C-alpha positions as CSV (number, residue, x, y, z in Angstrom):
1,M,-51.5,-51.4,-98.3
2,G,-53.8,-52.1,-95.5
3,P,-51.3,-53.6,-93.0
4,I,-48.6,-51.1,-94.0
5,N,-50.9,-48.1,-93.4
6,E,-51.8,-49.4,-90.0
7,L,-48.2,-49.8,-89.0
8,W,-47.4,-46.3,-90.2
9,E,-50.2,-44.8,-88.2
10,I,-49.0,-46.6,-85.0
11,L,-45.4,-45.3,-85.5
12,T,-46.6,-41.8,-86.1
13,L,-48.7,-41.9,-82.9
14,V,-45.8,-43.2,-80.8
15,T,-43.5,-40.5,-82.2
16,V,-46.0,-37.8,-81.3
17,V,-46.4,-39.2,-77.8
18,V,-42.6,-39.4,-77.2
19,L,-42.1,-35.9,-78.5
20,G,-44.9,-34.5,-76.4
21,G,-43.4,-36.2,-73.3
22,L,-40.0,-34.8,-74.0
23,A,-41.5,-31.3,-74.5
24,L,-43.4,-31.6,-71.2
25,L,-40.2,-32.7,-69.4
26,V,-38.2,-29.8,-70.7
27,A,-40.9,-27.4,-69.7
28,L,-41.0,-28.7,-66.2
29,V,-37.2,-28.5,-65.8
30,R,-37.1,-24.9,-67.1
31,G,-40.0,-23.9,-64.8
32,R,-38.2,-25.1,-61.7
33,G,-34.9,-23.4,-62.6
34,G,-36.7,-20.0,-63.1
35,D,-38.4,-20.2,-59.8
36,T,-35.1,-20.8,-58.0
37,A,-33.5,-17.8,-59.6
38,T,-36.4,-15.6,-58.6
39,L,-36.3,-16.7,-55.0
40,D,-32.6,-16.0,-54.8
41,D,-33.0,-12.5,-56.2
42,E,-35.7,-11.6,-53.7
43,A,-33.7,-12.9,-50.8
44,R,-30.7,-10.8,-51.6
45,P,-31.1,-6.9,-51.5
46,E,-29.4,-4.7,-54.0
47,G,-25.9,-3.9,-52.9
48,G,-24.8,-7.4,-52.1
49,T,-24.6,-7.8,-48.3
50,P,-27.5,-9.1,-46.2
51,E,-27.3,-5.9,-44.0
52,G,-27.4,-3.4,-46.8
53,D,-24.4,-0.9,-47.1
54,V,-23.2,-1.3,-43.4
55,L,-20.8,-4.1,-42.6
56,V,-21.4,-5.2,-39.1
57,E,-18.6,-7.0,-37.3
58,E,-19.7,-9.2,-34.5
59,R,-17.1,-9.1,-31.7
60,P,-16.8,-11.8,-29.0
61,G,-17.7,-10.8,-25.5
62,P,-15.2,-10.7,-22.6
63,G,-13.6,-14.1,-22.2
64,E,-15.2,-15.6,-25.4
65,V,-13.2,-17.1,-28.2
66,D,-13.1,-15.5,-31.6
67,D,-13.6,-18.4,-34.0
68,R,-12.3,-16.4,-36.9
69,G,-8.9,-15.6,-35.5
70,G,-8.7,-17.9,-32.4
71,G,-8.0,-14.9,-30.1
72,V,-9.6,-14.2,-26.7
73,A,-11.2,-10.8,-26.0
74,V,-9.6,-9.5,-22.8
75,E,-11.5,-7.0,-20.7
76,E,-9.3,-4.1,-19.6
77,P,-9.0,-3.8,-15.8
78,E,-10.1,-0.6,-14.1
79,A,-7.4,1.7,-12.8
80,P,-6.9,1.0,-9.1
81,T,-8.0,3.7,-6.6
82,P,-5.0,4.9,-4.7
83,T,-5.1,4.0,-1.0
84,L,-4.6,7.1,1.2
85,E,-2.4,6.8,4.3
86,R,-3.9,7.5,7.7
87,P,-1.5,9.6,9.8
88,D,-0.8,8.8,13.4
89,S,-2.8,10.4,16.1
90,A,-1.5,13.0,18.5
91,R,-1.3,10.4,21.2
92,G,1.0,8.2,19.2
93,R,3.2,11.1,18.4
94,L,3.6,12.1,22.0
95,Q,4.6,8.6,23.0
96,R,7.5,8.7,20.4
97,L,8.3,12.2,21.6
98,R,9.0,11.0,25.1
99,A,11.1,8.0,24.0
100,R,13.2,9.9,21.5
101,L,13.9,12.9,23.6
102,A,14.9,10.6,26.5
103,R,17.5,9.0,24.2
104,S,18.9,12.2,22.9
105,N,18.7,14.6,25.8
106,S,19.0,12.4,28.9
107,A,22.7,12.9,29.0
108,I,22.1,16.5,30.1
109,G,19.9,15.5,33.0
110,Q,22.3,12.7,34.0
111,A,25.3,15.0,34.0
112,L,23.4,17.6,36.1
113,L,22.1,15.0,38.6
114,S,25.5,13.6,39.0
115,L,27.0,17.0,39.8
116,L,24.1,18.1,42.1
117,S,24.0,14.9,44.0
118,R,27.5,15.3,45.4
119,G,27.8,16.3,49.0
120,G,29.4,19.7,49.7
121,L,29.1,21.4,46.3
122,D,31.9,23.9,45.9
123,E,32.4,26.7,43.3
124,Q,34.0,24.4,40.8
125,A,31.1,22.0,41.0
126,W,28.7,24.9,40.3
127,E,30.8,26.0,37.4
128,D,30.6,22.5,36.0
129,V,26.8,22.7,36.3
130,E,26.8,26.1,34.4
131,D,29.0,24.6,31.6
132,T,26.7,21.7,31.2
133,L,23.7,23.9,30.8
134,L,25.4,26.3,28.4
135,A,26.5,23.4,26.3
136,S,22.8,22.5,25.9
137,D,22.1,25.9,24.3
138,L,20.0,27.0,27.2
139,G,21.4,30.5,27.0
140,V,23.4,32.6,29.4
141,E,20.5,34.3,31.1
142,A,18.4,31.2,31.6
143,T,21.4,29.2,32.8
144,Q,22.2,31.8,35.4
145,E,18.6,31.8,36.7
146,L,18.6,28.0,36.9
147,V,21.9,27.8,38.7
148,D,21.0,30.5,41.2
149,S,17.7,28.7,42.0
150,L,19.4,25.3,42.5
151,R,22.1,26.8,44.7
152,T,19.5,28.4,46.9
153,R,17.5,25.2,47.2
154,V,20.5,23.1,48.1
155,K,21.7,25.6,50.7
156,V,18.3,26.0,52.3
157,E,17.3,22.4,52.3
158,G,20.9,21.1,53.1
159,T,20.4,17.9,51.2
160,S,22.0,16.2,48.2
161,D,19.4,13.4,47.9
162,P,19.3,12.4,44.2
163,Q,15.5,12.2,44.1
164,Q,15.0,15.5,45.7
165,V,17.6,17.2,43.4
166,R,15.9,15.6,40.4
167,Q,12.6,17.1,41.5
168,W,14.1,20.6,41.9
169,L,15.8,20.3,38.5
170,H,12.5,19.2,36.9
171,D,10.5,22.1,38.5
172,D,13.0,24.8,37.6
173,L,13.4,23.6,34.0
174,L,9.6,23.4,33.5
175,R,9.3,26.9,34.8
176,L,11.9,28.1,32.2
177,V,10.2,26.2,29.3
178,D,6.9,27.8,30.5
179,P,4.0,25.4,30.1
180,S,1.5,28.3,30.2
181,L,2.4,29.5,26.7
182,D,-0.4,28.9,24.1
183,R,1.2,26.3,21.7
184,R,-2.0,25.5,19.7
185,I,-1.8,25.8,15.9
186,A,-4.3,28.3,14.5
187,A,-5.9,25.8,12.2
188,S,-9.6,26.7,12.3
189,R,-11.8,28.6,9.8
190,T,-12.8,32.1,10.7
191,G,-16.1,33.1,9.1
192,E,-15.8,32.5,5.3
193,H,-12.0,32.2,5.4
194,P,-9.7,29.2,5.9
195,A,-6.9,29.4,8.4
196,V,-3.8,30.5,6.5
197,I,-0.4,29.3,7.7
198,L,2.9,30.6,6.2
199,V,6.0,28.4,6.8
200,V,9.3,30.2,6.6
201,G,13.0,29.5,7.2
202,V,16.4,29.1,5.6
203,N,17.4,26.3,3.2
204,G,18.4,23.0,4.8
205,T,16.2,23.2,7.8
206,G,13.6,20.7,6.4
207,K,11.0,23.4,5.7
208,T,9.2,21.8,2.8
209,T,9.3,18.4,4.6
210,T,7.8,20.2,7.7
211,V,4.9,21.5,5.6
212,G,4.2,18.0,4.4
213,K,4.4,16.6,7.9
214,L,2.2,19.4,9.4
215,G,-0.4,18.6,6.8
216,R,-0.4,15.0,8.1
217,V,-0.9,16.3,11.7
218,L,-3.9,18.3,10.6
219,V,-5.4,15.5,8.5
220,A,-5.2,13.3,11.6
221,E,-7.3,15.9,13.3
222,D,-9.9,15.6,10.5
223,K,-9.0,19.0,9.0
224,D,-9.5,19.7,5.3
225,V,-6.1,20.9,4.1
226,L,-4.7,22.5,0.9
227,F,-1.0,23.0,0.1
228,G,0.5,26.1,-1.6
229,A,3.9,25.4,-3.2
230,A,5.3,29.0,-3.2
231,D,8.9,27.8,-3.0
232,T,9.4,28.4,-6.7
233,F,13.2,28.8,-6.7
234,R,14.3,25.3,-5.6
235,A,14.0,22.7,-8.2
236,A,11.6,19.9,-7.3
237,A,10.3,21.7,-4.2
238,A,6.7,21.7,-5.7
239,D,7.0,18.1,-6.7
240,Q,8.2,17.2,-3.2
241,L,5.2,19.0,-1.6
242,Q,2.7,17.5,-4.1
243,T,4.0,14.0,-3.3
244,W,3.4,14.6,0.4
245,G,-0.1,15.8,-0.3
246,E,-1.0,12.9,-2.6
247,R,-0.2,10.4,0.2
248,V,-3.0,11.8,2.4
249,G,-5.4,13.3,-0.2
250,V,-4.3,16.9,0.2
251,P,-4.4,18.9,-3.1
252,T,-1.4,21.2,-4.0
253,V,-1.6,24.5,-5.9
254,R,1.6,25.1,-7.7
255,S,3.3,26.6,-10.8
256,H,5.0,24.5,-13.4
257,T,7.4,27.3,-14.2
258,E,10.6,27.4,-12.3
259,G,11.2,30.8,-10.8
260,A,7.6,31.9,-10.9
261,D,6.5,34.7,-8.6
262,P,6.0,33.1,-5.2
263,A,3.5,35.8,-4.1
264,S,1.3,34.9,-7.1
265,V,1.4,31.2,-6.2
266,A,0.6,31.9,-2.6
267,F,-2.3,34.2,-3.6
268,D,-3.7,31.5,-6.0
269,A,-3.4,28.9,-3.3
270,V,-5.3,30.9,-0.7
271,R,-8.0,31.9,-3.2
272,S,-8.4,28.3,-4.2
273,G,-8.7,27.4,-0.5
274,V,-11.5,30.0,-0.1
275,E,-13.4,28.7,-3.1
276,A,-13.0,25.1,-2.0
277,E,-14.0,26.0,1.6
278,V,-11.1,24.1,3.1
279,D,-10.1,24.4,6.8
280,V,-6.5,25.2,6.4
281,V,-4.1,26.5,3.6
282,L,-0.5,25.7,4.3
283,V,1.9,27.8,2.2
284,D,5.5,26.7,1.8
285,T,7.9,29.6,1.0
286,A,11.3,29.6,-0.6
287,G,14.2,29.1,1.8
288,R,16.4,32.2,2.2
289,L,19.4,33.3,4.1
290,H,18.7,35.7,6.8
291,T,21.5,37.9,5.4
292,K,19.9,38.4,2.0
293,R,17.9,41.6,2.3
294,G,15.9,41.2,-1.0
295,L,14.7,37.7,-0.2
296,M,13.7,38.7,3.3
297,D,11.7,41.7,1.9
298,E,9.9,39.2,-0.3
299,L,8.4,37.4,2.7
300,G,6.7,40.6,3.7
301,K,5.3,40.9,0.1
302,I,3.9,37.4,0.2
303,K,2.1,38.1,3.4
304,R,0.7,41.3,2.1
305,V,-0.6,39.8,-1.1
306,V,-2.1,36.8,0.6
307,E,-4.0,38.9,3.1
308,K,-5.9,40.5,0.2
309,V,-7.8,37.2,0.1
310,A,-7.7,36.0,3.7
311,P,-5.9,36.9,6.9
312,V,-2.7,35.1,7.8
313,G,-3.3,33.5,11.2
314,E,0.0,31.8,11.7
315,V,3.6,32.3,10.6
316,L,5.8,29.4,11.6
317,L,9.6,29.6,11.6
318,V,11.4,26.3,11.0
319,L,14.8,26.1,12.8
320,D,17.3,23.3,12.8
321,A,18.0,22.5,16.5
322,T,21.5,21.4,15.7
323,T,22.6,24.9,14.5
324,G,22.9,26.4,18.0
325,Q,23.5,30.1,18.2
326,N,23.6,30.6,14.4
327,G,20.0,29.4,14.5
328,M,19.2,32.1,17.0
329,R,20.5,34.8,14.8
330,Q,18.4,33.5,11.9
331,A,15.3,33.5,14.1
332,E,15.8,37.1,15.2
333,E,16.2,38.3,11.6
334,F,13.1,36.5,10.4
335,A,11.2,37.9,13.4
336,R,12.1,41.4,12.3
337,E,10.7,40.9,8.8
338,V,7.5,39.0,9.5
339,A,5.5,38.6,12.7
340,I,6.5,35.1,13.8
341,T,3.8,33.3,15.8
342,G,5.5,30.0,16.5
343,I,8.7,28.0,16.1
344,V,9.1,24.5,14.6
345,L,12.4,22.9,15.9
346,T,13.6,20.1,13.5
347,K,16.2,17.4,14.2
348,L,15.7,17.7,17.9
349,D,16.2,14.0,18.3
350,G,19.7,14.2,16.8
351,T,21.1,16.7,19.3
352,A,21.7,17.0,23.0
353,K,21.1,20.8,22.8
354,G,17.5,20.8,24.0
355,G,18.1,24.0,25.8
356,I,17.5,25.9,22.6
357,V,13.7,25.5,23.3
358,V,14.1,27.9,26.3
359,N,16.5,30.2,24.5
360,V,14.5,30.7,21.3
361,Q,11.3,31.3,23.2
362,R,13.0,34.0,25.3
363,K,14.6,35.7,22.4
364,L,11.5,35.9,20.2
365,G,8.8,35.9,22.8
366,V,6.9,33.2,20.9
367,P,6.4,29.5,21.8
368,V,7.9,26.4,20.3
369,K,4.8,24.8,18.8
370,L,6.1,21.7,17.0
371,I,9.3,19.6,17.1
372,G,10.8,17.2,14.6
373,L,12.0,13.9,16.0
374,G,13.1,11.9,13.0
375,E,12.9,11.1,9.3
376,G,9.5,9.3,9.4
377,P,6.4,10.9,7.9
378,D,4.7,11.1,11.4
379,D,7.8,12.3,13.3
380,L,6.5,15.8,13.8
381,A,4.8,16.3,17.1
382,P,3.1,19.1,19.0
383,F,5.5,20.4,21.6
384,D,4.6,19.3,25.1
385,A,6.5,21.1,27.9
386,E,6.0,18.5,30.6
387,A,7.0,15.6,28.3
388,F,10.0,17.5,27.2
389,V,11.3,18.3,30.7
390,S,10.6,14.8,31.9
391,A,12.5,13.3,29.1
392,I,15.6,15.4,29.9
393,V,15.5,14.9,33.7
394,G,14.4,11.2,33.5
């Protein structure tokens, strides 16, 4: 039994050692697994996401590639600042005045010079001179004055030299146009009030366009201008005026209701001009036939309402130079309704009837202050008597 007992004891010992080693190994493996689970739980907050309850989406910066979708983040461009136009100066306008008047009215001067340069002028020749002047809308009274003066000069001097006759014609025409008249536009603030200019006239004379162009003239003189779109009866008149203003940075007070009370719009425009402390408020009024009594009465109402806010310093009547004597009747009717302070003659470059300048001044007793010479935005110019006469005579 001795050797057998010893062998049994050895086997028992080996079995115990092996079982102990296995138990130790299992314990070690379990211990490592438990530690890992604990670390994972500590690293992950309740709720699941690393950031808590808020899901944060990282967006790529401008020009960077989004790896998730492959797109490129594009930075939206800023809206461009509109570029304002700079209107022409008075000097540039006067240069065009001379050139265009010379083209359209030189025929008058040439015809007169041709007649007057003949030797031995008889009655028929003088009648031809009269007819030429009357055709230019100079008017009967002014024509007679001019012919009488020229006849006297020719008789006394006894000459038909073309240069001398041209000088006589120039001097007499200039006297009739009257360079001594004050043709300045009342466009300066008086105390706390802006200058207020009402622009009136019949439909088709280019009235709203004239307001827009006059605004450019004043902006070129560094005036702070505001438009009042009181022509509420003509569709798109306010839009047209607003477009003119936007080109040179001039704001427009308007109504978006067609047929709104024009006096109310004019009132709001002038009040806005007072509050904004602008230099000039230009008010466009609805075109009206001089034969329509109700519409003519409305002009007086507009003026009265506006003057509750600020005095009206200028009332400009826009006339189409091509309408001749009909234009004169219009002018006289408007002058009876409101105190006209100046005339704007449009389309003067398209007619040889420059004599209307003298005629309208005599009829109304107010000066021509501005003339329109074309379709361009800067084709409205201050009237210059010397330039006008020189362009006619040549």
